[in-house]
N, C-alpha and C positions, 0 to 999 in steps of 0.2 A: 504493500500500500504506500502511495506517495504522500508521505506526511509533510513534505516541504510545500505542498500547495496551501496557500493562505486561505483559511476557512473563515466563516463569519465569526466564530468564537475567538479566533486569533485577532480579529479586528475589533473585538469588544461588543459584537452584536448579540442580541438575544431575541427570542420569540415571546412576545408578551402573552399573558393569560387573556382569555376572552373577556373576563370581567374587568379588565383595565380599559381606560377610555379609548373610544374609537373615533377616528375621523369619518369612517364610512363603512358600509357593508357592500360587498361585491356579490352580484348575482348573474346567472346566465338564464335568460328567459326560456321557459320550457317550450319545446316545439317538436320533440321527437315522439311521434304517436306510439312507436313500439315500446316506449318506456311506460306508457299508461294505455295499453291496448284497449280500445273501446271506451276509454274514460277520460281522455285528455281534456275534453271540453269542460268537464266537471271540476277540474282542479283550479281553474283560474280565479274564482271568487275567494277561496282560502289563500291562494298565493298573493293576490292583490291585497287582502286584509293584512297579511304578514308584512308586506311592503309599507302599507299605510302606517302600521305601528312603528316600523323602523324610522319613517320620516319624522316622527315626533321628536326624535333625539339625535339624528345623524343623517349624513348624506347617504344616498343609495345609488350605486353605480351598476347599471344593467347592461350586460353584453347582449346585443341583438344581431341577427344575421343580416338584416336589410331594413329598408324604410317601411316595408309592409309589416314586418314583425314589430317594428317600433310603434307604428300607428295602432296596431292591435293591442300592444301592451298599454299604450297611452289611454286607450278607451277603457280598459279594465281598471287602471289606476285612478282615473277620474271618477269612475263609478264608485270606487272604494273610498273616495275623498282623501286620497294621499296628498301630502303637501308637495306639489310638483316643483316648487322651488328647491326641494331637496333631492330631486331625481335627475340623474344624468345618464343618458343613453350613449352607448358606444357600439359602433357597427363592427364588432369583433365576432366573427362567425364561430359557432360552436357545433359540436355533434349532439350534445345533450346538456342537461340542466344542472349537473351536480358540481357546482362551483367549489364546494368544500374540498373536493378531491382533485379537480383539474386547475383550480385557481392557485395563485402564488401563496407562499408563506411570507408574510411581511415581518421584517425584523427592525429593531430600533437600537440605536446607540446615541445617547444624549450628547456625548462628547465628540462624536465623529463629524468630519466635514460634511458627509452625507448622513444626516440623522436617521434616515430610513433606507433600508435595502430590502431585497426580496430573494427568496430561494425559488428557483425554477426546478422542481423535481421532474423526473420523467413520469409520464402517465400512460398506463396501458389498459384502462377500463377494467380494473380489478382482475388482473391476470388474463387479459385478452378475451374476456367473456362477451363483450358487446362492441365489436368493430362496426364502423370505423371510429377512430378516436384521434385522428391526426389534427383536426382543428382544435379540439380540447387541449391537446398537448402544447399548442402554441399560445394559449391564453396568457400565461404569465409574461411572456415576451411582449405581447401587446400592451399589457398593463405597465410593465417596466418602462417602455418607451413613452407611454402617456404620462406617467409620473416623473419620468427622467431621473430614475434612481438606479443604483448599481444592482447587478444581478449575479447571484452565485448559482452555478449549475453543477451539482455533484454527479449527475449522470446515472443515478439509480432511480428505481421506481419507489415512489412514496405518495401516500394520499393523506390529505389533511384530516379526514375522519378517523384515521388509524392511530392518531396520537392525541394526547391531552396533557397540558402543562399547567403548573401552578404559578408560573412567572418568576419563581425564585430559585429555580435550578433543578426541579423535579419534572420528569416526563413519564407518563404512563402509556402503555400500549398492550397489545395482545400477541402471544406467540402464534395463534391461529392465522393471523393476518401477516405479520411482518416476517415470519419464518416460513411462510407458504412458498413452495418452489415455483409457483406461478408469478412471483414478484422478482426476487433477486437470488436465483439459485446458486450463483457464484459466490455469495457472501455468507460467512458464518455469523452466528449470533453476536459474537464479540465485534466483528467488523460492522454489522448493522448498528450496534451500540455506538461505535466510533462516529458513524455518520450522524446519528441522532444527537450526540453530544456536540459535535463540531458545527453542525448546520442549524441546530435549534438553540445552541448556546446554553446547554444544561450539563449537569454533572451526574445526576442521580436518575437511573432508569429503573422503573418498576414494571414487571411483566405479569399480566394476567394471562389466562389460558385461552378460553373460547368465548366467542360472542353468542348472541341469541339465535335461536332457531329462525330460519327464514331469511337471514341476512346474507345477501349474495356477495357481500364484500369480503367474505371469509372472516368475519368477526371484528368489525370496527368498534373501537372503544366508545365512540359517541352514541352507541345504542345501549351502553353498558354501565360505564362509570365516568363521572364528570367532576372536575374541580369546581366548587362554588366559591371558595376563597383559598388562600395560600396553604391552609392546612386541613381543609375539609373536602371530602368527596360525598356525592350522592351516588348510590349504586342500586340498580334494580334487583328486586328479589321476587320470587314466585312462591305464593302460599300454598298452592295446590300441588301436593306431592305426586300427583299423577301426570302433571304437565311435563312436556319435553324439556322445558327450561329449568325445571326445579333443581336437579342435581348440579348442573353447571353453575347456576347462579349462587347456590349455597357454597360451592367450592370457591367461587370468586370472593365472597364475603370472608371466608376463612383465610384466603391469601391476603386480602386487604388488611385484616387484623394483625398480620405478622409484618407488614411493611412499615418502613420508616421514611420520613421526608429527608431532604438534604441537610436538615438541622439535627437529624437523629431522632426527632420526635415522631411518635406514632401518629397515624392518620386519625382525624375525627371522621367517623363513618355515619352517614345518614341513609337509612333504607327507604327506597322509593318502590311503590307497588308496580306490578305489571298489569296492563289491561288483560281481559280474557282473550284467548286466542282468536285472531281474525283470520278466517279461511275464505279465500276467494278463488273460484275455479280450481278447487282441490289443492290450493297452495296456501301454506302458512305464511302470513306476512309479518315482517319484522316490526311490529307495532311496539314502541317503547316511549315512555315519558322522558327518558334520558336524552332524547334527540331534540332537546330544547335549544334555543339560541339566546345568548345573553347580549342584549343590545344596551345602549347607553342608559335608556330610561325604563326599559321593560325587559322581562324575560318571557319569550314567546314559546309556548309549550304545545306540542301536538296533543289533541284529545281525540278520543275514539268512540264516543257515544257509549261510554262504559261506566259502571258503578264506581270505578276507582278514579275517574277523571277528577272529581272534586277533591278527593283525598290527596292525589298527586299535586294538584295546584296548591293546596294548603301547605303541604310539606315544603314545596319549593318557595312559597311566599315567606315562610319562616327562615329560609336560607338567604333570601335577598330582601332584607327589610327596607332598603333604600330604592328598590325598583318595584314597579307594578308587575305582577305575574299574570299573564293573560293566556288563557287557553284558546286555541284556534282549531277548528274541526279539521282533522287530518284523515277522515274516513276514506275519501277518494284519493287523496295525495299518497297514502301509504301503499296503494296499488303499484306505485312506481318503485317500491322497496326502499323508500327513504322519506324523510320529512324535513323540517325547517333547518336543522343544523346541517344536514347533508347538502342543502341547496345554497348555503351562504358561506361567505368567507370574510372575516373582519379585517379591516385596515386600521392599525392604531394611529393615534394622533402623532 
């Protein structure tokens, strides 16, 4: 491994936690019907409501393929009463909508000449599952040119939904995703840790094992366990011992209880319920309240017309006393196998 290459960490950059202040949220407008077969028209009201909530506290930058798509988006956002002074369209073409994974990782260093930089990871649509993905793979370069900020390109596959940070030096991920041979088969676990440390600017790597059933990303952390502050995580649990998720989620809690932060301190662990299984066309969908997005003024949580919706919102409100926690119906959106966190990428101030 060529350690002489200057990495973001060597330049003093770090990847801020999502709960730190944002300048903006980046999105890629949904347009791929194959991601929501037979349902794509039904997702736009919830998606537009998500954007309306974002505009209450930060800019929203939306990648659209052409003027027709921009006009279509504009119609939905005006109907949702989004603050259009906060919305910026960019005609950067995409294959799909999952900006968490194909978007850049924005870095900050208060002392650097360029206060902000980004990491352009390679993207292969979760192990080559959904080609083509060539347009998505270029999105970080478009954004870097637009923002005129330096770009680091480590040359390996990585997705934003596969990692979670506390902003102080700890990063959490899953073995099921990052050690999957469909990502970086040439890299060992210790080599992957090197890239995580050097390109996200962290020291402490925490490994969980598997994600939730139905997750086509091979176990992204953002459906599972999330930092809500520097020393506290929320993690999903399943009460029904007959459910497919029960054992894996129980094991994840046991692993979290043994983990320590970069300070050596144990994690504070808050348990979040799971909704009942959502089956559509004989397929278990990855419905999880952990796929919330932390915006400047709100926390936007997917809800599933489930008896646990209110309980999940109440637990998350207790974790974010200075933000309003808002549930937005994700019943149709989850047919795309992701929700609000998967669709969004934060840009720090």
